[in-house]
N, C-alpha and C positions, 0 to 999 in steps of 0.2 A: 460402445463408447461414444462420447459426445465429440463434437467438432473441436472443442477447446482441448480436451485430453489428447486428441490426435495431433493437434498443432503443437502442444507442449512436448509430446514425444519426439517430434521432428526438430523442435527448437528448444532444447532444455535450458538454454541461457535465459529465455524469456521467463522462466519460473522465478529467477532472482529479480528480474525487472518488476514482475507483478507483486512480489513480496515487498520490494522497496516502495512501490507506489501505495500499497496497502498500509505500510508503516507510516508513510508521510501523511496519508489521509487521516489515520487515527490520531496522529500528533496534532494535526490541524483541528480535528474535532475536539480534542482535549483543550487546546488553547482557546477555542471558541466558547467552550463550556466554562472556562475560567474568566470570562469577560473579555477575551481577546488580548489579554496582556501577556507578553512574552517575558516580562521582567520578573525577577525573583521576589520573594516576600519582603 
């Protein structure tokens, strides 16, 4: 196993933190692809 999987086994709450960060990054990427506008149509 890798160091990351060992760490996540010892700190399972960090799985949610990593998921939330990944979600925020994907939302930011979508906003940037749409021209950086957060406003509706």
